[in-house]
MIMIDREN-569073 format. One record per atom (N, C-alpha, C): atom name; x, y, z. Coordinates in Angstrom, 3 decimals. Example, Ala and Ser with C-alpha at 12.3 -4.5 7.8 and 13.67 -1.06 7.14 Angstrom:
REM residues 2
@tilo:N u:13.190 v:-5.690 w:7.800
@tilo:CA u:12.300 v:-4.500 w:7.800
@tilo:C u:13.200 v:-3.300 w:7.800
@tilo:N u:12.850 v:-2.250 w:7.080
@tilo:CA u:13.670 v:-1.060 w:7.140
@tilo:C u:12.900 v:0.030 w:7.870
This chain:
REM residues 99
@tilo:N u:2.712 v:-1.513 w:-8.744
@tilo:CA u:3.577 v:-1.334 w:-7.723
@tilo:C u:3.038 v:-1.719 w:-6.386
@tilo:N u:1.762 v:-1.481 w:-6.183
@tilo:CA u:1.082 v:-1.815 w:-4.863
@tilo:C u:0.979 v:-3.361 w:-4.820
@tilo:N u:0.766 v:-4.017 w:-5.906
@tilo:CA u:0.738 v:-5.514 w:-5.784
@tilo:C u:2.062 v:-6.005 w:-5.425
@tilo:N u:3.157 v:-5.446 w:-5.849
@tilo:CA u:4.489 v:-5.898 w:-5.507
@tilo:C u:4.751 v:-5.574 w:-4.018
@tilo:N u:4.384 v:-4.429 w:-3.503
@tilo:CA u:4.592 v:-3.936 w:-2.192
@tilo:C u:3.827 v:-4.857 w:-1.232
@tilo:N u:2.624 v:-5.147 w:-1.525
@tilo:CA u:1.799 v:-6.011 w:-0.592
@tilo:C u:1.963 v:-7.428 w:-0.811
@tilo:N u:2.059 v:-7.897 w:-2.018
@tilo:CA u:2.175 v:-9.324 w:-2.352
@tilo:C u:3.511 v:-9.897 w:-2.221
@tilo:N u:4.515 v:-9.329 w:-2.812
@tilo:CA u:5.862 v:-9.813 w:-2.748
@tilo:C u:6.611 v:-9.470 w:-1.505
@tilo:N u:6.720 v:-8.157 w:-1.276
@tilo:CA u:7.371 v:-7.565 w:-0.073
@tilo:C u:6.616 v:-7.802 w:1.243
@tilo:N u:5.301 v:-8.075 w:1.103
@tilo:CA u:4.477 v:-8.239 w:2.323
@tilo:C u:4.472 v:-6.994 w:3.268
@tilo:N u:4.483 v:-5.885 w:2.678
@tilo:CA u:4.411 v:-4.686 w:3.463
@tilo:C u:2.923 v:-4.478 w:4.020
@tilo:N u:2.806 v:-3.898 w:5.155
@tilo:CA u:1.421 v:-3.681 w:5.690
@tilo:C u:0.804 v:-2.432 w:5.231
@tilo:N u:1.655 v:-1.433 w:4.833
@tilo:CA u:1.221 v:-0.147 w:4.340
@tilo:C u:2.240 v:0.514 w:3.527
@tilo:N u:1.802 v:1.339 w:2.718
@tilo:CA u:2.711 v:2.232 w:1.800
@tilo:C u:2.366 v:3.692 w:1.999
@tilo:N u:3.392 v:4.501 w:2.156
@tilo:CA u:3.230 v:5.906 w:2.382
@tilo:C u:3.769 v:6.656 w:1.115
@tilo:N u:3.191 v:7.916 w:0.960
@tilo:CA u:3.733 v:8.805 w:-0.027
@tilo:C u:3.606 v:10.244 w:0.463
@tilo:N u:4.409 v:11.056 w:-0.098
@tilo:CA u:4.281 v:12.576 w:0.220
@tilo:C u:4.001 v:13.299 w:-1.073
@tilo:N u:3.147 v:14.212 w:-0.954
@tilo:CA u:2.801 v:15.008 w:-2.189
@tilo:C u:2.574 v:16.434 w:-1.752
@tilo:N u:2.990 v:17.457 w:-2.568
@tilo:CA u:2.743 v:18.811 w:-2.304
@tilo:C u:1.297 v:19.080 w:-2.078
@tilo:N u:0.999 v:19.886 w:-1.077
@tilo:CA u:-0.442 v:20.239 w:-0.782
@tilo:C u:-1.058 v:20.925 w:-1.972
@tilo:N u:-0.259 v:21.661 w:-2.802
@tilo:CA u:-0.821 v:22.411 w:-3.930
@tilo:C u:-1.097 v:21.470 w:-5.165
@tilo:N u:-0.612 v:20.245 w:-5.161
@tilo:CA u:-0.797 v:19.327 w:-6.286
@tilo:C u:-2.139 v:18.570 w:-6.147
@tilo:N u:-3.201 v:19.356 w:-6.396
@tilo:CA u:-4.535 v:18.785 w:-6.141
@tilo:C u:-4.841 v:17.593 w:-7.083
@tilo:N u:-4.409 v:17.716 w:-8.335
@tilo:CA u:-4.630 v:16.579 w:-9.243
@tilo:C u:-4.070 v:15.313 w:-8.735
@tilo:N u:-2.823 v:15.336 w:-8.248
@tilo:CA u:-2.188 v:14.093 w:-7.741
@tilo:C u:-2.880 v:13.560 w:-6.494
@tilo:N u:-3.305 v:14.499 w:-5.622
@tilo:CA u:-4.076 v:14.085 w:-4.413
@tilo:C u:-5.265 v:13.380 w:-4.758
@tilo:N u:-6.077 v:14.005 w:-5.716
@tilo:CA u:-7.309 v:13.267 w:-6.167
@tilo:C u:-6.959 v:11.844 w:-6.764
@tilo:N u:-5.953 v:11.763 w:-7.624
@tilo:CA u:-5.605 v:10.445 w:-8.139
@tilo:C u:-5.208 v:9.468 w:-7.052
@tilo:N u:-4.373 v:9.854 w:-6.096
@tilo:CA u:-4.038 v:8.965 w:-5.033
@tilo:C u:-5.228 v:8.560 w:-4.194
@tilo:N u:-6.179 v:9.470 w:-3.967
@tilo:CA u:-7.394 v:9.168 w:-3.240
@tilo:C u:-8.201 v:8.112 w:-4.021
@tilo:N u:-8.302 v:8.268 w:-5.288
@tilo:CA u:-9.064 v:7.290 w:-6.076
@tilo:C u:-8.406 v:5.896 w:-6.047
@tilo:N u:-7.064 v:5.863 w:-5.879
@tilo:CA u:-6.342 v:4.586 w:-5.821
@tilo:C u:-6.466 v:4.008 w:-4.388
@tilo:N u:-7.054 v:4.670 w:-3.475
@tilo:CA u:-7.276 v:4.170 w:-2.162
@tilo:C u:-6.389 v:4.733 w:-1.008
@tilo:N u:-5.479 v:5.686 w:-1.386
@tilo:CA u:-4.729 v:6.372 w:-0.350
@tilo:C u:-5.586 v:7.272 w:0.405
@tilo:N u:-5.212 v:7.554 w:1.691
@tilo:CA u:-5.966 v:8.512 w:2.500
@tilo:C u:-4.956 v:9.413 w:3.149
@tilo:N u:-5.302 v:10.655 w:3.402
@tilo:CA u:-4.491 v:11.636 w:4.027
@tilo:C u:-4.229 v:11.292 w:5.416
@tilo:N u:-2.952 v:11.315 w:5.919
@tilo:CA u:-2.631 v:10.950 w:7.228
@tilo:C u:-2.204 v:12.172 w:8.039
@tilo:N u:-1.326 v:13.050 w:7.334
@tilo:CA u:-0.808 v:14.202 w:8.129
@tilo:C u:-0.397 v:15.302 w:7.118
@tilo:N u:-0.190 v:16.426 w:7.753
@tilo:CA u:0.351 v:17.594 w:7.005
@tilo:C u:1.704 v:17.821 w:7.519
@tilo:N u:2.706 v:17.870 w:6.601
@tilo:CA u:4.078 v:17.979 w:6.970
@tilo:C u:4.633 v:19.309 w:6.446
@tilo:N u:5.521 v:19.871 w:7.299
@tilo:CA u:6.270 v:21.102 w:6.820
@tilo:C u:7.336 v:20.688 w:5.806
@tilo:N u:7.505 v:21.382 w:4.719
@tilo:CA u:8.614 v:21.116 w:3.795
@tilo:C u:9.966 v:21.540 w:4.340
@tilo:N u:10.958 v:20.627 w:4.217
@tilo:CA u:12.233 v:21.023 w:4.676
@tilo:C u:13.201 v:20.644 w:3.616
@tilo:N u:14.547 v:20.898 w:3.900
@tilo:CA u:15.546 v:20.581 w:2.881
@tilo:C u:15.302 v:21.378 w:1.683
@tilo:N u:15.555 v:20.719 w:0.528
@tilo:CA u:15.463 v:21.387 w:-0.775
@tilo:C u:14.048 v:21.889 w:-1.073
@tilo:N u:13.013 v:21.390 w:-0.298
@tilo:CA u:11.634 v:21.834 w:-0.618
@tilo:C u:11.189 v:22.896 w:0.416
@tilo:N u:12.047 v:23.392 w:1.301
@tilo:CA u:11.722 v:24.288 w:2.311
@tilo:C u:11.029 v:25.600 w:1.964
@tilo:N u:11.135 v:25.948 w:0.686
@tilo:CA u:10.539 v:27.199 w:0.210
@tilo:C u:9.214 v:26.878 w:-0.574
@tilo:N u:8.766 v:25.640 w:-0.566
@tilo:CA u:7.530 v:25.236 w:-1.255
@tilo:C u:6.457 v:25.057 w:-0.318
@tilo:N u:5.368 v:24.663 w:-0.854
@tilo:CA u:4.085 v:24.421 w:-0.065
@tilo:C u:4.314 v:23.283 w:0.836
@tilo:N u:3.456 v:23.187 w:1.933
@tilo:CA u:3.614 v:22.011 w:2.912
@tilo:C u:3.182 v:20.710 w:2.038
@tilo:N u:3.580 v:19.643 w:2.730
@tilo:CA u:3.355 v:18.363 w:2.112
@tilo:C u:2.210 v:17.611 w:2.777
@tilo:N u:1.496 v:16.719 w:2.070
@tilo:CA u:0.555 v:15.867 w:2.601
@tilo:C u:1.132 v:14.471 w:2.619
@tilo:N u:1.067 v:13.774 w:3.742
@tilo:CA u:1.468 v:12.428 w:3.874
@tilo:C u:0.245 v:11.610 w:3.640
@tilo:N u:0.345 v:10.618 w:2.771
@tilo:CA u:-0.863 v:9.755 w:2.447
@tilo:C u:-0.400 v:8.332 w:2.625
@tilo:N u:-1.437 v:7.520 w:2.946
@tilo:CA u:-1.050 v:6.048 w:3.303
@tilo:C u:-2.189 v:5.178 w:2.660
@tilo:N u:-1.779 v:3.988 w:2.205
@tilo:CA u:-2.755 v:2.970 w:1.871
@tilo:C u:-2.262 v:1.666 w:2.592
@tilo:N u:-3.231 v:1.033 w:3.244
@tilo:CA u:-2.895 v:-0.238 w:3.945
@tilo:C u:-3.271 v:-1.421 w:3.108
@tilo:N u:-2.594 v:-2.482 w:3.295
@tilo:CA u:-2.849 v:-3.758 w:2.448
@tilo:C u:-4.341 v:-4.124 w:2.661
@tilo:N u:-4.849 v:-4.018 w:3.875
@tilo:CA u:-6.259 v:-4.387 w:4.120
@tilo:C u:-7.143 v:-3.580 w:3.262
@tilo:N u:-6.904 v:-2.270 w:3.188
@tilo:CA u:-7.790 v:-1.383 w:2.381
@tilo:C u:-7.616 v:-1.672 w:0.929
@tilo:N u:-6.385 v:-1.944 w:0.454
@tilo:CA u:-6.093 v:-2.223 w:-0.894
@tilo:C u:-6.823 v:-3.511 w:-1.387
@tilo:N u:-6.741 v:-4.600 w:-0.600
@tilo:CA u:-7.340 v:-5.826 w:-0.985
@tilo:C u:-8.921 v:-5.944 w:-0.630
@tilo:N u:-9.399 v:-4.887 w:0.029
@tilo:CA u:-10.804 v:-4.825 w:0.303
@tilo:C u:-11.550 v:-4.443 w:-0.967
@tilo:N u:-10.864 v:-3.835 w:-1.909
@tilo:CA u:-11.425 v:-3.435 w:-3.231
@tilo:C u:-11.411 v:-4.743 w:-3.980
@tilo:N u:-12.592 v:-5.226 w:-4.370
@tilo:CA u:-12.776 v:-6.543 w:-5.124
@tilo:C u:-11.957 v:-6.561 w:-6.391
@tilo:N u:-11.738 v:-5.473 w:-7.081
@tilo:CA u:-11.011 v:-5.498 w:-8.325
@tilo:C u:-9.615 v:-5.766 w:-8.102
@tilo:N u:-8.976 v:-5.115 w:-6.968
@tilo:CA u:-7.631 v:-5.415 w:-6.652
@tilo:C u:-7.433 v:-6.879 w:-6.142
@tilo:N u:-8.379 v:-7.379 w:-5.359
@tilo:CA u:-8.092 v:-8.704 w:-4.874
@tilo:C u:-8.285 v:-9.788 w:-6.057
@tilo:N u:-9.168 v:-9.497 w:-6.980
@tilo:CA u:-9.371 v:-10.408 w:-8.082
@tilo:C u:-8.158 v:-10.375 w:-8.959
@tilo:N u:-7.593 v:-9.147 w:-9.272
@tilo:CA u:-6.462 v:-9.018 w:-10.092
@tilo:C u:-5.222 v:-9.746 w:-9.494
@tilo:N u:-5.170 v:-9.807 w:-8.212
@tilo:CA u:-4.104 v:-10.500 w:-7.552
@tilo:C u:-4.280 v:-12.026 w:-7.394
@tilo:N u:-5.502 v:-12.465 w:-7.941
@tilo:CA u:-5.854 v:-13.927 w:-7.878
@tilo:C u:-6.207 v:-14.370 w:-6.537
@tilo:N u:-6.780 v:-13.535 w:-5.658
@tilo:CA u:-7.179 v:-13.841 w:-4.309
@tilo:C u:-8.595 v:-13.977 w:-3.996
@tilo:N u:-9.393 v:-13.934 w:-5.015
@tilo:CA u:-10.836 v:-13.920 w:-4.789
@tilo:C u:-11.272 v:-12.443 w:-4.637
@tilo:N u:-12.043 v:-12.252 w:-3.649
@tilo:CA u:-12.465 v:-10.803 w:-3.407
@tilo:C u:-12.481 v:-10.407 w:-2.004
@tilo:N u:-11.681 v:-11.027 w:-1.138
@tilo:CA u:-11.791 v:-10.577 w:0.244
@tilo:C u:-10.388 v:-10.410 w:0.897
@tilo:N u:-10.333 v:-9.578 w:1.912
@tilo:CA u:-9.169 v:-9.399 w:2.710
@tilo:C u:-8.795 v:-10.799 w:3.341
@tilo:N u:-9.716 v:-11.607 w:3.742
@tilo:CA u:-9.481 v:-12.875 w:4.306
@tilo:C u:-8.724 v:-13.828 w:3.385
@tilo:N u:-9.048 v:-13.720 w:2.103
@tilo:CA u:-8.270 v:-14.522 w:1.146
@tilo:C u:-6.888 v:-14.119 w:1.025
@tilo:N u:-6.631 v:-12.834 w:1.077
@tilo:CA u:-5.238 v:-12.350 w:1.099
@tilo:C u:-4.512 v:-12.806 w:2.267
@tilo:N u:-5.083 v:-12.778 w:3.481
@tilo:CA u:-4.468 v:-13.258 w:4.679
@tilo:C u:-4.126 v:-14.736 w:4.507
@tilo:N u:-5.120 v:-15.450 w:4.056
@tilo:CA u:-4.929 v:-16.899 w:3.847
@tilo:C u:-3.772 v:-17.208 w:2.981
@tilo:N u:-3.640 v:-16.405 w:1.884
@tilo:CA u:-2.513 v:-16.651 w:0.958
@tilo:C u:-1.162 v:-16.402 w:1.617
@tilo:N u:-1.093 v:-15.341 w:2.473
@tilo:CA u:0.131 v:-15.127 w:3.206
@tilo:C u:0.467 v:-16.286 w:4.152
@tilo:N u:-0.570 v:-16.756 w:4.783
@tilo:CA u:-0.303 v:-17.915 w:5.715
@tilo:C u:0.206 v:-19.121 w:4.968
@tilo:N u:-0.416 v:-19.448 w:3.884
@tilo:CA u:0.071 v:-20.622 w:3.136
@tilo:C u:1.427 v:-20.333 w:2.482
@tilo:N u:1.764 v:-19.110 w:2.152
@tilo:CA u:3.123 v:-18.848 w:1.589
@tilo:C u:4.165 v:-18.929 w:2.685
@tilo:N u:3.813 v:-18.516 w:3.885
@tilo:CA u:4.675 v:-18.729 w:5.026
@tilo:C u:4.981 v:-20.151 w:5.397
@tilo:N u:3.880 v:-20.912 w:5.331
@tilo:CA u:3.947 v:-22.371 w:5.575
@tilo:C u:4.874 v:-23.051 w:4.611
@tilo:N u:4.711 v:-22.757 w:3.319
@tilo:CA u:5.577 v:-23.269 w:2.217
@tilo:C u:6.992 v:-22.811 w:2.378
@tilo:N u:7.219 v:-21.644 w:2.804
@tilo:CA u:8.549 v:-21.142 w:2.968
@tilo:C u:9.250 v:-21.926 w:4.139
@tilo:N u:8.496 v:-22.113 w:5.282
@tilo:CA u:9.003 v:-22.829 w:6.416
@tilo:C u:9.410 v:-24.257 w:6.095
@tilo:N u:8.623 v:-24.889 w:5.156
@tilo:CA u:8.937 v:-26.303 w:4.711
@tilo:C u:10.171 v:-26.314 w:3.860
@tilo:N u:10.363 v:-25.261 w:3.048
@tilo:CA u:11.544 v:-25.225 w:2.263
@tilo:C u:12.821 v:-25.006 w:3.072
@tilo:N u:12.662 v:-24.222 w:4.197
@tilo:CA u:13.826 v:-24.009 w:5.024
@tilo:C u:14.238 v:-25.275 w:5.792
@tilo:N u:13.269 v:-26.044 w:6.238
@tilo:CA u:13.483 v:-27.162 w:7.043
@tilo:C u:14.144 v:-28.334 w:6.223
@tilo:N u:14.031 v:-28.292 w:4.922
@tilo:CA u:14.604 v:-29.311 w:4.111
@tilo:C u:16.086 v:-29.069 w:3.775
@tilo:N u:16.566 v:-27.828 w:3.983
@tilo:CA u:17.966 v:-27.615 w:3.716
@tilo:C u:18.885 v:-27.846 w:4.841
């Protein structure tokens, strides 16, 4: 899903919310590269539950992991990812100018 978010959709970051009491999920997200950003009060249907943790992963952090960059076919650096976005943008602009 993160390859889709950063590669296809070109998002710069992805956020998620998790219950503060769900320690196993927080550990898993941390291992995937997410970091804690904020503590949120639960509202709406969750208002009677534990507070939430807002977690974030940025494209730069995701592709800084050599395994993720290699799996995306980008080599092993954030710069390779940036270069692939620039070349995709250039290709897209050429396609638009021909129509």
